[in-house]
MIDOSE-1310 file (N, C-alpha, C; in nm, 2 decimals, decimal comma, always signed):
residues 309
msal	+15,99/-4,83/+12,50/+15,92/-4,76/+12,60/+15,90/-4,59/+12,59; +15,77/-4,57/+12,63/+15,74/-4,43/+12,60/+15,80/-4,34/+12,71; +15,81/-4,20/+12,62/+15,84/-4,13/+12,79/+15,77/-4,14/+12,86; +15,62/-4,16/+12,90/+15,53/-4,14/+12,99/+15,57/-4,27/+13,09
sqhl	+15,60/-4,37/+12,99/+15,61/-4,49/+13,05/+15,78/-4,42/+13,18; +15,84/-4,44/+13,11/+15,98/-4,37/+13,20/+15,98/-4,33/+13,28; +15,86/-4,19/+13,28/+15,85/-4,04/+13,42/+15,73/-4,18/+13,45; +15,66/-4,26/+13,42/+15,60/-4,32/+13,56/+15,68/-4,44/+13,63
eeyl	+15,80/-4,48/+13,59/+15,85/-4,60/+13,69/+15,93/-4,48/+13,76; +15,99/-4,37/+13,70/+16,08/-4,26/+13,82/+15,92/-4,26/+13,90; +15,83/-4,23/+13,87/+15,76/-4,16/+13,96/+15,71/-4,28/+14,12; +15,70/-4,39/+14,02/+15,65/-4,49/+14,11/+15,79/-4,52/+14,24
rlrr	+15,85/-4,52/+14,21/+16,05/-4,56/+14,24/+16,03/-4,45/+14,36; +16,00/-4,33/+14,31/+16,00/-4,21/+14,40/+15,94/-4,22/+14,55; +15,77/-4,24/+14,49/+15,69/-4,28/+14,60/+15,71/-4,38/+14,67; +15,77/-4,51/+14,64/+15,81/-4,64/+14,70/+15,92/-4,58/+14,81
llgh	+16,03/-4,51/+14,75/+16,12/-4,47/+14,88/+16,13/-4,36/+14,97; +15,97/-4,29/+14,94/+15,91/-4,22/+15,03/+15,83/-4,29/+15,14; +15,77/-4,41/+15,14/+15,76/-4,53/+15,26/+15,56/-4,56/+15,19; +15,54/-4,46/+15,05/+15,38/-4,53/+15,01/+15,42/-4,63/+14,99
qlad	+15,31/-4,73/+14,98/+15,24/-4,83/+14,96/+15,22/-4,84/+14,79; +15,15/-4,77/+14,74/+15,09/-4,71/+14,61/+15,02/-4,83/+14,55; +14,91/-4,93/+14,65/+14,86/-5,05/+14,57/+14,76/-5,00/+14,48; +14,64/-4,90/+14,42/+14,63/-4,87/+14,38/+14,68/-4,82/+14,24
agrl	+14,78/-4,72/+14,30/+14,85/-4,65/+14,21/+14,95/-4,73/+14,05; +15,04/-4,85/+14,12/+15,15/-4,91/+14,09/+15,05/-5,01/+14,01; +14,90/-5,06/+14,01/+14,81/-5,12/+13,96/+14,76/-5,04/+13,81; +14,68/-4,91/+13,87/+14,63/-4,82/+13,80/+14,68/-4,78/+13,67
lprf	+14,80/-4,70/+13,75/+14,88/-4,60/+13,64/+14,95/-4,68/+13,52; +15,01/-4,79/+13,51/+15,02/-4,85/+13,42/+14,95/-4,83/+13,32; +14,83/-4,90/+13,40/+14,66/-4,93/+13,26/+14,68/-4,79/+13,19; +14,67/-4,68/+13,26/+14,64/-4,55/+13,22/+14,76/-4,50/+13,10
vayl	+14,92/-4,51/+13,12/+15,00/-4,49/+13,05/+15,00/-4,57/+12,95; +14,95/-4,72/+12,90/+14,92/-4,79/+12,85/+14,81/-4,73/+12,70; +14,73/-4,67/+12,84/+14,57/-4,62/+12,74/+14,66/-4,50/+12,68; +14,69/-4,40/+12,71/+14,76/-4,29/+12,65/+14,85/-4,32/+12,52
dann	+14,92/-4,41/+12,54/+15,00/-4,53/+12,46/+14,93/-4,52/+12,32; +14,84/-4,59/+12,36/+14,77/-4,68/+12,25/+14,68/-4,55/+12,18; +14,69/-4,50/+12,28/+14,61/-4,32/+12,18/+14,68/-4,23/+12,12; +14,81/-4,28/+12,13/+14,88/-4,17/+12,04/+14,92/-4,07/+12,14
iefv	+14,87/-4,05/+12,26/+14,87/-3,90/+12,36/+14,95/-3,87/+12,37; +15,06/-3,79/+12,39/+15,19/-3,77/+12,43/+15,21/-3,71/+12,60; +15,09/-3,64/+12,65/+15,09/-3,57/+12,77/+14,98/-3,62/+12,81; +14,93/-3,59/+12,93/+14,83/-3,59/+13,02/+14,72/-3,48/+12,98
tvea	+14,59/-3,50/+12,93/+14,50/-3,41/+12,96/+14,36/-3,41/+13,04; +14,33/-3,36/+13,11/+14,18/-3,38/+13,13/+14,08/-3,47/+13,09; +14,09/-3,45/+12,95/+14,01/-3,50/+12,87/+14,04/-3,66/+12,91; +14,19/-3,70/+12,85/+14,19/-3,80/+12,81/+14,17/-3,91/+12,99
avaw	+14,15/-3,78/+13,04/+14,21/-3,91/+13,18/+14,03/-3,89/+13,27; +13,98/-3,80/+13,20/+13,82/-3,85/+13,25/+13,76/-3,96/+13,16; +13,84/-3,98/+13,03/+13,77/-4,04/+12,90/+13,81/-4,23/+12,98; +13,98/-4,24/+13,06/+13,99/-4,31/+13,12/+13,90/-4,38/+13,21
alap	+13,91/-4,25/+13,31/+13,85/-4,30/+13,44/+13,69/-4,36/+13,42; +13,65/-4,27/+13,30/+13,50/-4,35/+13,29/+13,47/-4,44/+13,20; +13,62/-4,50/+13,17/+13,55/-4,60/+13,04/+13,47/-4,74/+13,05; +13,37/-4,76/+12,92/+13,30/-4,84/+12,94/+13,31/-4,94/+13,04
dvpa	+13,45/-5,02/+13,03/+13,47/-5,15/+13,12/+13,48/-5,10/+13,29; +13,47/-5,00/+13,36/+13,46/-4,98/+13,49/+13,32/-5,02/+13,48; +13,31/-5,11/+13,59/+13,21/-5,13/+13,64/+13,11/-5,01/+13,76; +12,95/-5,04/+13,69/+12,89/-4,96/+13,76/+12,85/-4,98/+13,91
gttv	+12,81/-4,87/+13,98/+12,83/-4,87/+14,10/+12,94/-4,89/+14,16; +13,04/-4,85/+14,14/+13,18/-4,93/+14,21/+13,26/-4,77/+14,22; +13,38/-4,80/+14,30/+13,44/-4,70/+14,31/+13,56/-4,68/+14,20; +13,59/-4,75/+14,11/+13,69/-4,78/+14,04/+13,71/-4,64/+13,99
sgrr	+13,64/-4,57/+13,93/+13,60/-4,43/+13,85/+13,69/-4,35/+13,90; +13,64/-4,36/+14,03/+13,71/-4,23/+14,15/+13,87/-4,21/+14,23; +13,92/-4,44/+14,21/+14,03/-4,45/+14,24/+14,13/-4,41/+14,14; +14,06/-4,45/+13,99/+14,15/-4,44/+13,87/+14,19/-4,28/+13,88
mmsv	+14,11/-4,17/+13,90/+14,13/-4,01/+13,89/+14,20/-3,95/+14,02; +14,18/-4,05/+14,11/+14,29/-4,00/+14,22/+14,42/-4,07/+14,23; +14,43/-4,16/+14,10/+14,58/-4,18/+14,09/+14,63/-4,11/+13,97; +14,52/-4,08/+13,90/+14,58/-3,99/+13,78/+14,62/-3,86/+13,86
rgft	+14,57/-3,80/+13,95/+14,63/-3,69/+13,95/+14,75/-3,64/+14,07; +14,75/-3,76/+14,15/+14,85/-3,78/+14,19/+14,98/-3,79/+14,08; +14,99/-3,85/+13,96/+15,09/-3,86/+13,85/+15,12/-3,72/+13,80; +14,96/-3,66/+13,78/+15,02/-3,54/+13,69/+15,06/-3,41/+13,76
ryla	+15,07/-3,42/+13,90/+15,10/-3,34/+14,01/+15,25/-3,34/+13,98; +15,33/-3,47/+14,00/+15,46/-3,47/+13,96/+15,47/-3,41/+13,82; +15,38/-3,49/+13,72/+15,45/-3,47/+13,58/+15,45/-3,33/+13,52; +15,36/-3,24/+13,61/+15,35/-3,13/+13,58/+15,48/-3,04/+13,60
gidp	+15,59/-3,06/+13,69/+15,69/-2,99/+13,70/+15,84/-3,06/+13,58; +15,78/-3,19/+13,50/+15,88/-3,18/+13,42/+15,80/-3,16/+13,26; +15,66/-3,16/+13,26/+15,62/-3,12/+13,11/+15,47/-3,03/+13,14; +15,55/-2,92/+13,13/+15,47/-2,79/+13,13/+15,32/-2,82/+13,09
rtev	+15,28/-2,91/+12,94/+15,15/-2,91/+12,87/+15,08/-3,02/+12,97; +15,13/-3,08/+13,09/+15,06/-3,17/+13,12/+14,93/-3,08/+13,21; +14,81/-3,15/+13,25/+14,68/-3,11/+13,26/+14,65/-3,14/+13,37; +14,64/-3,12/+13,52/+14,60/-3,14/+13,65/+14,50/-3,18/+13,65
ppag	+14,41/-3,29/+13,68/+14,26/-3,29/+13,67/+14,19/-3,20/+13,80; +14,15/-3,13/+13,81/+14,09/-3,08/+13,96/+14,01/-3,16/+14,06; +14,04/-3,17/+14,19/+14,04/-3,24/+14,28/+13,84/-3,25/+14,25; +13,79/-3,32/+14,30/+13,65/-3,36/+14,28/+13,61/-3,37/+14,18
lipl	+13,66/-3,40/+14,04/+13,62/-3,37/+13,95/+13,55/-3,51/+13,88; +13,59/-3,60/+13,98/+13,50/-3,77/+13,97/+13,55/-3,81/+14,13; +13,43/-3,78/+14,25/+13,45/-3,76/+14,39/+13,45/-3,95/+14,35; +13,55/-3,95/+14,52/+13,56/-4,12/+14,54/+13,47/-4,16/+14,62
rrrw	+13,36/-4,20/+14,63/+13,22/-4,23/+14,73/+13,23/-4,37/+14,77; +13,33/-4,35/+14,88/+13,34/-4,51/+14,94/+13,17/-4,52/+15,02; +13,14/-4,64/+14,98/+13,03/-4,71/+15,01/+13,04/-4,86/+15,11; +12,98/-4,86/+15,22/+13,03/-4,96/+15,30/+12,91/-5,06/+15,22
rppf	+12,99/-5,15/+15,23/+12,96/-5,28/+15,19/+12,95/-5,42/+15,27; +12,87/-5,42/+15,31/+12,80/-5,60/+15,39/+12,93/-5,71/+15,40; +13,01/-5,74/+15,47/+13,07/-5,87/+15,42/+13,01/-6,01/+15,39; +13,09/-6,08/+15,39/+13,00/-6,19/+15,35/+13,12/-6,30/+15,48
iygd	+13,01/-6,33/+15,57/+13,12/-6,42/+15,66/+13,07/-6,55/+15,62; +13,22/-6,65/+15,61/+13,26/-6,73/+15,60/+13,22/-6,82/+15,71; +13,16/-6,97/+15,67/+13,11/-7,04/+15,76/+13,24/-7,15/+15,75; +13,22/-7,25/+15,84/+13,34/-7,36/+15,81/+13,31/-7,46/+15,70
adia	+13,24/-7,50/+15,66/+13,18/-7,50/+15,53/+13,25/-7,50/+15,42; +13,20/-7,35/+15,40/+13,23/-7,27/+15,29/+13,41/-7,27/+15,28; +13,46/-7,25/+15,37/+13,60/-7,23/+15,37/+13,64/-7,38/+15,34; +13,60/-7,45/+15,41/+13,63/-7,65/+15,32/+13,60/-7,64/+15,19
almd	+13,49/-7,59/+15,15/+13,44/-7,64/+15,02/+13,53/-7,56/+14,94; +13,62/-7,44/+14,98/+13,70/-7,37/+14,90/+13,81/-7,40/+14,85; +13,85/-7,48/+14,98/+13,97/-7,51/+14,99/+14,00/-7,69/+14,95; +13,88/-7,71/+14,88/+13,88/-7,85/+14,85/+13,85/-7,81/+14,70
earr	+13,79/-7,72/+14,66/+13,80/-7,67/+14,51/+13,90/-7,66/+14,46; +14,01/-7,57/+14,56/+14,12/-7,52/+14,49/+14,21/-7,69/+14,46; +14,19/-7,77/+14,54/+14,29/-7,90/+14,50/+14,26/-7,96/+14,44; +14,14/-7,98/+14,40/+14,00/-8,05/+14,30/+14,03/-8,00/+14,18
airq	+13,98/-7,87/+14,14/+13,93/-7,81/+14,01/+14,10/-7,74/+13,97; +14,20/-7,69/+14,03/+14,32/-7,61/+13,93/+14,40/-7,78/+13,93; +14,46/-7,76/+13,77/+14,49/-7,87/+13,74/+14,64/-7,90/+13,75; +14,71/-7,79/+13,77/+14,86/-7,77/+13,80/+14,87/-7,85/+13,97
plra	+14,95/-7,91/+14,02/+14,95/-7,92/+14,15/+15,02/-7,83/+14,25; +15,16/-7,73/+14,18/+15,16/-7,65/+14,28/+15,07/-7,54/+14,30; +15,01/-7,51/+14,18/+14,92/-7,42/+14,20/+14,81/-7,43/+14,24; +14,76/-7,55/+14,24/+14,64/-7,62/+14,34/+14,68/-7,60/+14,50
atye	+14,81/-7,64/+14,54/+14,84/-7,62/+14,66/+14,91/-7,51/+14,72; +14,95/-7,39/+14,66/+14,95/-7,25/+14,67/+14,79/-7,22/+14,72; +14,69/-7,22/+14,65/+14,57/-7,17/+14,69/+14,51/-7,21/+14,78; +14,55/-7,38/+14,79/+14,46/-7,42/+14,88/+14,53/-7,37/+15,02
tlig	+14,65/-7,41/+15,04/+14,72/-7,31/+15,19/+14,72/-7,17/+15,15; +14,67/-7,09/+15,07/+14,65/-6,97/+15,07/+14,53/-6,91/+15,14; +14,43/-7,00/+15,11/+14,32/-6,97/+15,16/+14,29/-7,02/+15,30; +14,38/-7,13/+15,34/+14,38/-7,21/+15,49/+14,43/-7,09/+15,56
llaa	+14,55/-7,02/+15,52/+14,64/-6,91/+15,61/+14,52/-6,79/+15,60; +14,47/-6,76/+15,50/+14,36/-6,61/+15,53/+14,27/-6,61/+15,63; +14,21/-6,76/+15,60/+14,09/-6,80/+15,71/+14,15/-6,78/+15,85; +14,28/-6,89/+15,84/+14,29/-6,92/+15,98/+14,36/-6,79/+16,08
tglr	+14,42/-6,70/+15,99/+14,48/-6,59/+16,08/+14,45/-6,44/+16,04; +14,35/-6,44/+15,93/+14,28/-6,30/+15,94/+14,41/-6,19/+15,83; +14,49/-6,26/+15,77/+14,56/-6,16/+15,77/+14,54/-6,08/+15,64; +14,63/-5,98/+15,58/+14,57/-5,93/+15,46/+14,59/-5,96/+15,34
vgea	+14,54/-5,98/+15,21/+14,59/-6,07/+15,11/+14,73/-6,05/+15,10; +14,75/-5,91/+15,08/+14,90/-5,86/+15,06/+15,02/-5,90/+15,16; +14,95/-5,91/+15,26/+15,04/-5,93/+15,37/+15,10/-6,06/+15,32; +15,02/-6,16/+15,31/+15,04/-6,34/+15,30/+15,10/-6,32/+15,15
irld	+15,08/-6,25/+15,04/+15,19/-6,30/+14,94/+15,31/-6,20/+14,90; +15,31/-6,10/+15,03/+15,45/-6,09/+15,04/+15,52/-6,19/+15,12; +15,47/-6,23/+15,20/+15,56/-6,34/+15,26/+15,69/-6,39/+15,18; +15,81/-6,35/+15,29/+15,93/-6,48/+15,23/+15,92/-6,58/+15,27
rhdv	+16,02/-6,70/+15,28/+16,05/-6,83/+15,32/+16,07/-6,77/+15,49; +16,19/-6,71/+15,50/+16,24/-6,67/+15,62/+16,12/-6,62/+15,70; +16,04/-6,53/+15,67/+15,92/-6,51/+15,73/+15,84/-6,55/+15,80; +15,84/-6,68/+15,76/+15,78/-6,82/+15,89/+15,85/-6,86/+15,94
ddre	+15,84/-6,87/+16,05/+15,96/-6,92/+16,18/+15,86/-7,05/+16,25; +15,86/-7,17/+16,15/+15,84/-7,28/+16,22/+15,82/-7,33/+16,38; +15,94/-7,27/+16,47/+15,98/-7,34/+16,57/+15,95/-7,27/+16,66; +15,92/-7,09/+16,63/+15,84/-7,01/+16,76/+15,67/-6,98/+16,68
rvll	+15,69/-7,06/+16,53/+15,49/-7,05/+16,56/+15,43/-6,98/+16,49; +15,51/-6,84/+16,42/+15,50/-6,69/+16,40/+15,54/-6,66/+16,28; +15,43/-6,58/+16,21/+15,50/-6,49/+16,09/+15,50/-6,37/+16,13; +15,64/-6,33/+16,04/+15,71/-6,18/+16,06/+15,60/-6,11/+15,95
irrs	+15,51/-6,03/+15,98/+15,47/-5,95/+15,89/+15,56/-5,77/+15,84; +15,63/-5,80/+15,70/+15,71/-5,67/+15,73/+15,65/-5,54/+15,70; +15,66/-5,45/+15,74/+15,62/-5,31/+15,69/+15,48/-5,33/+15,62; +15,36/-5,37/+15,69/+15,22/-5,37/+15,58/+15,20/-5,23/+15,60
kfgk	+15,07/-5,24/+15,64/+14,98/-5,12/+15,61/+15,03/-5,00/+15,70; +15,05/-4,92/+15,66/+15,05/-4,80/+15,79/+15,20/-4,79/+15,84; +15,28/-4,89/+15,73/+15,45/-4,92/+15,69/+15,48/-4,98/+15,83; +15,36/-5,04/+15,96/+15,40/-5,11/+16,04/+15,43/-5,29/+16,04
srqv	+15,55/-5,30/+16,10/+15,58/-5,44/+16,14/+15,50/-5,52/+16,24; +15,51/-5,67/+16,22/+15,42/-5,72/+16,34/+15,45/-5,88/+16,33; +15,45/-5,95/+16,44/+15,42/-6,10/+16,42/+15,31/-6,14/+16,48; +15,27/-6,24/+16,41/+15,16/-6,33/+16,41/+15,20/-6,46/+16,45
plqp	+15,13/-6,50/+16,58/+15,13/-6,64/+16,62/+15,04/-6,69/+16,53; +15,08/-6,86/+16,53/+15,03/-6,94/+16,47/+14,97/-7,07/+16,54; +14,83/-7,16/+16,54/+14,85/-7,23/+16,56/+14,89/-7,35/+16,54; +14,89/-7,43/+16,61/+15,01/-7,60/+16,54/+14,94/-7,62/+16,42
stvq	+14,79/-7,62/+16,41/+14,80/-7,73/+16,28/+14,82/-7,62/+16,15; +14,83/-7,49/+16,20/+14,84/-7,41/+16,07/+14,98/-7,41/+16,03; +15,10/-7,42/+16,13/+15,24/-7,42/+16,12/+15,26/-7,56/+16,04; +15,16/-7,67/+16,07/+15,18/-7,80/+15,99/+15,18/-7,80/+15,84
alqg	+15,01/-7,74/+15,81/+15,00/-7,70/+15,71/+15,12/-7,61/+15,59; +15,12/-7,48/+15,69/+15,26/-7,44/+15,61/+15,37/-7,54/+15,59; +15,39/-7,62/+15,64/+15,50/-7,70/+15,65/+15,52/-7,78/+15,53; +15,36/-7,84/+15,51/+15,31/-7,94/+15,40/+15,33/-7,87/+15,31
ygrr	+15,33/-7,74/+15,29/+15,30/-7,67/+15,15/+15,45/-7,67/+15,12; +15,55/-7,60/+15,20/+15,65/-7,59/+15,18/+15,74/-7,71/+15,12; +15,72/-7,81/+15,13/+15,79/-7,93/+15,12/+15,70/-7,98/+15,00; +15,59/-7,94/+14,96/+15,58/-8,00/+14,82/+15,59/-7,89/+14,77
rdal	+15,61/-7,74/+14,80/+15,66/-7,63/+14,68/+15,79/-7,66/+14,64; +15,89/-7,73/+14,72/+16,01/-7,73/+14,71/+15,99/-7,86/+14,63; +15,93/-7,95/+14,65/+15,95/-8,05/+14,59/+15,93/-8,06/+14,42; +15,78/-7,97/+14,37/+15,76/-7,96/+14,24/+15,87/-7,77/+14,18
rprp	+15,88/-7,69/+14,25/+15,96/-7,61/+14,20/+16,10/-7,58/+14,26; +16,19/-7,66/+14,27/+16,32/-7,69/+14,37/+16,41/-7,57/+14,35; +16,40/-7,48/+14,24/+16,46/-7,36/+14,21/+16,38/-7,25/+14,16; +16,33/-7,17/+14,26/+16,24/-7,08/+14,25/+16,33/-6,92/+14,19
sses	+16,23/-6,85/+14,14/+16,32/-6,74/+14,09/+16,31/-6,63/+14,22; +16,23/-6,68/+14,30/+16,19/-6,59/+14,45/+16,22/-6,64/+14,59; +16,23/-6,57/+14,62/+16,20/-6,61/+14,80/+16,04/-6,61/+14,86; +16,01/-6,56/+14,75/+15,84/-6,56/+14,81/+15,79/-6,74/+14,88
ffvs	+15,74/-6,72/+15,01/+15,72/-6,78/+15,04/+15,59/-6,90/+14,97; +15,48/-6,83/+14,90/+15,38/-6,86/+14,81/+15,42/-6,83/+14,63; +15,43/-6,92/+14,57/+15,51/-6,90/+14,45/+15,40/-6,94/+14,36; +15,42/-6,87/+14,21/+15,39/-6,93/+14,06/+15,43/-7,05/+14,04
lngt	+15,37/-7,08/+13,92/+15,43/-7,22/+13,84/+15,57/-7,21/+13,79; +15,60/-7,06/+13,77/+15,70/-6,93/+13,72/+15,79/-6,99/+13,84; +15,74/-7,01/+13,96/+15,88/-6,96/+14,08/+15,89/-6,86/+14,10; +15,79/-6,75/+14,06/+15,79/-6,57/+14,13/+15,68/-6,60/+14,23
riiy	+15,70/-6,49/+14,27/+15,62/-6,44/+14,34/+15,43/-6,44/+14,28; +15,35/-6,49/+14,37/+15,22/-6,46/+14,29/+15,18/-6,33/+14,30; +15,10/-6,28/+14,23/+15,02/-6,16/+14,24/+14,86/-6,14/+14,25; +14,85/-5,99/+14,32/+14,71/-6,02/+14,35/+14,55/-5,99/+14,23
ecvr	+14,63/-5,97/+14,16/+14,53/-6,01/+14,04/+14,48/-6,17/+14,01; +14,62/-6,20/+14,00/+14,54/-6,35/+13,98/+14,49/-6,40/+14,09; +14,56/-6,40/+14,25/+14,48/-6,43/+14,32/+14,33/-6,40/+14,35; +14,26/-6,27/+14,31/+14,18/-6,18/+14,33/+14,05/-6,30/+14,21
stfr	+14,11/-6,32/+14,11/+14,04/-6,36/+14,00/+14,01/-6,49/+14,00; +14,11/-6,58/+14,06/+14,13/-6,71/+14,10/+13,99/-6,75/+14,20; +14,01/-6,67/+14,30/+13,91/-6,67/+14,39/+13,78/-6,69/+14,41; +13,81/-6,58/+14,25/+13,66/-6,55/+14,21/+13,59/-6,64/+14,13
ilcd	+13,63/-6,76/+14,07/+13,66/-6,88/+14,04/+13,59/-6,99/+14,09; +13,66/-7,01/+14,21/+13,65/-7,11/+14,30/+13,53/-7,11/+14,35; +13,51/-6,97/+14,42/+13,37/-6,94/+14,48/+13,28/-6,99/+14,40; +13,23/-6,97/+14,29/+13,14/-6,96/+14,19/+13,18/-7,11/+14,16
sagv	+13,27/-7,14/+14,10/+13,24/-7,35/+14,12/+13,21/-7,39/+14,22; +13,23/-7,36/+14,34/+13,22/-7,44/+14,48/+13,11/-7,40/+14,52; +13,06/-7,27/+14,46/+12,90/-7,26/+14,51/+12,90/-7,18/+14,63; +12,99/-7,09/+14,68/+12,98/-7,05/+14,83/+12,98/-6,92/+14,78
gaea	+12,84/-6,87/+14,88/+12,78/-6,74/+14,89/+12,67/-6,73/+14,75; +12,63/-6,83/+14,69/+12,58/-6,83/+14,56/+12,42/-6,76/+14,60; +12,34/-6,78/+14,71/+12,24/-6,70/+14,76/+12,24/-6,61/+14,82; +12,43/-6,52/+14,86/+12,40/-6,43/+14,93/+12,36/-6,31/+14,83
ahrp	+12,38/-6,18/+14,94/+12,27/-6,08/+14,86/+12,39/-5,99/+14,80; +12,54/-6,03/+14,87/+12,67/-5,97/+14,81/+12,75/-6,09/+14,80; +12,83/-6,09/+14,67/+12,90/-6,18/+14,65/+13,04/-6,20/+14,71; +13,09/-6,29/+14,77/+13,19/-6,30/+14,87/+13,32/-6,25/+14,81
rihd	+13,43/-6,17/+14,86/+13,55/-6,14/+14,83/+13,65/-6,21/+14,93; +13,78/-6,22/+14,87/+13,86/-6,30/+14,96/+13,88/-6,22/+15,05; +13,88/-6,07/+15,07/+13,92/-6,02/+15,22/+13,80/-6,05/+15,28; +13,69/-6,04/+15,27/+13,58/-6,09/+15,36/+13,63/-6,19/+15,50
lrht	+13,75/-6,27/+15,40/+13,79/-6,44/+15,54/+13,88/-6,30/+15,64; +13,95/-6,21/+15,61/+13,97/-6,11/+15,75/+13,83/-6,07/+15,82; +13,77/-6,06/+15,74/+13,65/-6,03/+15,81/+13,57/-6,11/+15,90; +13,57/-6,20/+15,90/+13,51/-6,34/+15,91/+13,62/-6,37/+16,03
favr	+13,73/-6,37/+16,02/+13,82/-6,42/+16,13/+13,75/-6,34/+16,27; +13,77/-6,22/+16,20/+13,77/-6,09/+16,35/+13,62/-6,08/+16,38; +13,55/-6,14/+16,32/+13,34/-6,16/+16,36/+13,38/-6,26/+16,49; +13,44/-6,43/+16,37/+13,48/-6,53/+16,47/+13,54/-6,52/+16,59
tllg	+13,63/-6,45/+16,61/+13,69/-6,41/+16,75/+13,63/-6,32/+16,85; +13,54/-6,23/+16,80/+13,46/-6,15/+16,87/+13,35/-6,23/+16,93; +13,29/-6,32/+16,86/+13,21/-6,36/+16,86/+13,20/-6,47/+16,96; +13,34/-6,52/+16,97/+13,39/-6,64/+17,09/+13,43/-6,57/+17,18
wyrd	+13,47/-6,42/+17,22/+13,51/-6,39/+17,33/+13,34/-6,36/+17,36; +13,24/-6,32/+17,32/+13,14/-6,28/+17,41/+13,07/-6,40/+17,43; +13,05/-6,48/+17,36/+12,99/-6,64/+17,40/+13,07/-6,71/+17,54; +13,20/-6,64/+17,53/+13,28/-6,69/+17,67/+13,28/-6,60/+17,77
gvdv	+13,23/-6,51/+17,78/+13,19/-6,40/+17,87/+13,30/-6,32/+17,92; +13,39/-6,29/+17,81/+13,51/-6,23/+17,86/+13,48/-6,06/+17,83; +13,59/-6,01/+17,88/+13,60/-5,87/+17,88/+13,62/-5,83/+17,72; +13,51/-5,80/+17,61/+13,53/-5,77/+17,52/+13,62/-5,64/+17,47
qarl	+13,57/-5,53/+17,55/+13,63/-5,42/+17,56/+13,80/-5,41/+17,59; +13,85/-5,46/+17,67/+13,94/-5,47/+17,73/+14,04/-5,57/+17,63; +13,99/-5,66/+17,56/+14,08/-5,73/+17,45/+14,08/-5,67/+17,28; +13,97/-5,58/+17,29/+13,98/-5,56/+17,15/+14,13/-5,46/+17,11
plla	+14,21/-5,39/+17,25/+14,36/-5,36/+17,14/+14,43/-5,49/+17,10; +14,43/-5,60/+17,17/+14,48/-5,73/+17,13/+14,45/-5,75/+17,00; +14,31/-5,77/+16,99/+14,25/-5,81/+16,85/+14,35/-5,72/+16,74; +14,33/-5,58/+16,80/+14,36/-5,45/+16,71/+14,53/-5,49/+16,66
tylg	+14,58/-5,50/+16,73/+14,75/-5,51/+16,72/+14,79/-5,62/+16,62; +14,69/-5,75/+16,69/+14,70/-5,89/+16,54/+14,68/-5,83/+16,45; +14,58/-5,77/+16,40/+14,53/-5,75/+16,28/+14,61/-5,64/+16,21; +14,65/-5,61/+16,29/+14,73/-5,47/+16,24/+14,70/-5,35/+16,19
hrep	+14,61/-5,32/+16,27/+14,50/-5,19/+16,30/+14,63/-5,12/+16,37; +14,58/-4,98/+16,33/+14,67/-4,85/+16,37/+14,64/-4,84/+16,49; +14,46/-4,82/+16,52/+14,43/-4,81/+16,63/+14,27/-4,86/+16,66; +14,25/-4,90/+16,76/+14,19/-5,01/+16,86/+14,03/-4,96/+16,77
ryty	+14,02/-4,82/+16,74/+13,89/-4,77/+16,70/+13,85/-4,86/+16,55; +13,92/-4,90/+16,46/+13,91/-5,00/+16,37/+13,87/-5,12/+16,37; +13,89/-5,13/+16,47/+13,84/-5,31/+16,48/+13,73/-5,26/+16,55; +13,69/-5,17/+16,58/+13,51/-5,16/+16,61/+13,43/-5,17/+16,47
hyls	+13,51/-5,18/+16,36/+13,41/-5,17/+16,24/+13,33/-5,30/+16,21; +13,40/-5,41/+16,30/+13,39/-5,57/+16,26/+13,25/-5,58/+16,34; +13,25/-5,49/+16,45/+13,11/-5,51/+16,53/+12,97/-5,52/+16,43; +12,97/-5,44/+16,33/+12,89/-5,40/+16,23/+12,86/-5,53/+16,14
aape	+12,92/-5,59/+16,16/+12,99/-5,71/+16,04/+12,83/-5,86/+16,05; +12,85/-5,83/+16,13/+12,72/-5,96/+16,17/+12,61/-5,96/+16,26; +12,46/-5,97/+16,24/+12,37/-5,94/+16,34/+12,43/-5,97/+16,51; +12,49/-6,12/+16,56/+12,50/-6,18/+16,60/+12,59/-6,08/+16,69
llgh	+12,64/-6,02/+16,59/+12,76/-5,91/+16,69/+12,70/-5,80/+16,76; +12,63/-5,77/+16,68/+12,57/-5,61/+16,71/+12,47/-5,65/+16,87; +12,42/-5,74/+16,84/+12,32/-5,83/+16,99/+12,39/-5,86/+17,08; +12,50/-5,85/+17,09/+12,62/-5,86/+17,18/+12,66/-5,75/+17,21
aarl	+12,70/-5,72/+17,13/+12,72/-5,58/+17,18/+12,61/-5,44/+17,23; +12,50/-5,48/+17,24/+12,36/-5,43/+17,26/+12,35/-5,48/+17,43; +12,37/-5,58/+17,42/+12,29/-5,64/+17,58/+12,42/-5,59/+17,64; +12,59/-5,60/+17,55/+12,68/-5,55/+17,70/+12,67/-5,44/+17,73
leht	+12,61/-5,34/+17,62/+12,59/-5,21/+17,66/+12,45/-5,13/+17,74; +12,39/-5,24/+17,73/+12,25/-5,24/+17,91/+12,29/-5,30/+18,01; +12,38/-5,39/+18,01/+12,41/-5,43/+18,13/+12,49/-5,32/+18,17; +12,62/-5,26/+18,08/+12,67/-5,16/+18,16/+12,62/-5,01/+18,25
qavr	+12,49/-5,00/+18,15/+12,43/-4,90/+18,19/+12,35/-4,93/+18,33; +12,30/-5,07/+18,34/+12,26/-5,11/+18,42/+12,30/-5,12/+18,60; +12,44/-5,15/+18,53/+12,53/-5,15/+18,68/+12,59/-5,04/+18,72; +12,54/-4,90/+18,65/+12,63/-4,78/+18,65/+12,53/-4,74/+18,81
p	+12,63/-4,66/+18,89/+12,56/-4,63/+19,03/+12,50/-4,50/+18,99
């Protein structure tokens, strides 16, 4: 292990002890250190950081370069106190331009096709069951992908029909109630998992072929393959993403409330709590995710203005 690798381990450990999730840094920085080691670079320079952030493998028109540089800046600020040769890239050198990307809203047939494709196309029975159940759970609950991956067995309460989401985004924990059909699907997966992998090496609810916790990189790439092979979103302007299942859950919930004529404004805080949003204003983001939702919101606004004294 190189000195940079050791420093990185300590940096990530320290930041996590302070309560940071480090979703990007924990994934990107080991690749950066590997890049430096492969090029025999002993300390971080601005030139090396820029070369890695703008590497040819970075997809054009994405935020990858900006996220890479932001992760490197945090690491180099830490390293500068250890190795004075460290160069901290200046802020704004590669700006992180976040562009809103319209989500793909899955229909019932799309979700069924993805689950069927997982069951049919994945040859290993345990892996097939894992992805079929994971996709179904994300669609039924609107969980973040990371929240589902981090579920342990004792987080799934069959009797009370709830999931315990522990210290997710913003460090918040919450309970997510489940429909009976979702509980039955999770129970079925648990029995199949235990039969196929009776002695796992992890307490994770969803396990890999080795009995370990599944990782996001594998989930994302497998989901992409399933979408392509099932033809889901083939004609869409934007390729479906796994996170769009969360958007779909929120949109369908809001549409159901509008169609039922309930007070959506009063219920938005409930949806925000269910989804684990820090404030209800973040839930308003989903109003722009579907034309029908925008239409309902506009009509509601017109009605509110019309009845005002």
